[in-house]
N, C-alpha and C positions, 0 to 999 in steps of 0.2 A: 178277354172281350176284344172283338175286332169292330172297328167303326167304319161304316161305308163312307166313301167319299161323297161330298155334296154334288148336287146336280144343278146346273143353271136353268132356271125357269124362264126368265126374261131379263132384259137389260136395256138401259137407256144411256144417255150421255153421262149421267151422274148417279145412276142407281144400278144395282144388280140384285135380282131376286133369286135366292138360292133355296134349295130344298134338301132336307135330310131324308133319304130313303130309310124305311124300317126303323123309325124312332121307337125306342123301348121306353115305356112309361116309368120304369124303375131307374132311369138314368137322367142326369142333368146334361144338357148340351149347350155348346157355345160355338159360334163361328169365329175364327181368327183369320185375319187377312192382312196383307202387306203388298207393297210393290216389289217386283223381282229383285231390285238391287238392295233391298233392306234385309236385315236378319230377323229370324224368328226370336223375338225377345220381349221384354216387358213393354216396349214401345209399340209392338204390333197391336193393331186395333182388334178388340174383342166385342162381340155382340151376342147377348144371351138369345138362345133359340127356345122360345116357349111354345112354338108350334112348328110343324114340319117346314113351313115356308117362312123365310125371314128376308127382309129387305136390308141390304147394305146401302147406305146413302151418303150423300155429301162426298162423292168420289170425283176424281178428275176425269174429264172427257178424254177419249182416245188413249187411255192408259190400260196397261195390263195389271191384273191383280192376281196374286197367289192366295188361294182360299183353302182352308181345311176345317174340319169339324173336331172339336174337343169334347170328350164325354167322360163322365165318372158317375159312380153310383150316387143316387140322391141321399142326402143326409150324411155323407161321408166327408166331413169337413177337411180331414187330413189326407184324404185319398188322392192318388195320383191321377192326372188327366191322361186319357188315352187319345191318340191323334189318328185321324184318317189320313189317307194319301192326299197329296196336294193336287188341286186342279187350278188351271190358269184360265181366267176369263178376262176379256177386253171390254171396256165400256165403249159405247157407240161414238163414232166420229160426230162432232157437232154438225147439225144440219143447217142449211141456209135457205129453206123453202119458206117464203112468207105465208103466214096464215092470218086470219082476221084478228087474232089476239097476239100475234108475234110478228116482228119484222126483223130484217137482217140487212146490214149495210156492209158492203165489201169495200175496204179502203184501198 
């Protein structure tokens, strides 16, 4: 099985919405992400993907993240995960445009 790399749908200062193209209903999917200087290991963040679009949240503004999809057959508890290619996505730079519900002070 080959897993398609995820696609960035939208991003803000602290969230990234990713999409898995061609999700097969016979497989279980998860997003795994980390910052570029980190290793792919047990400390990497993992988010289950129950639908094609998934939001990765509580991220740091103005940071790069490496994101990949993990997939394995449903019900295969001992099965190995197959990984997609890695994509790099940056969160947005914090804005400082005042709005009625938000203000910003430059020190």
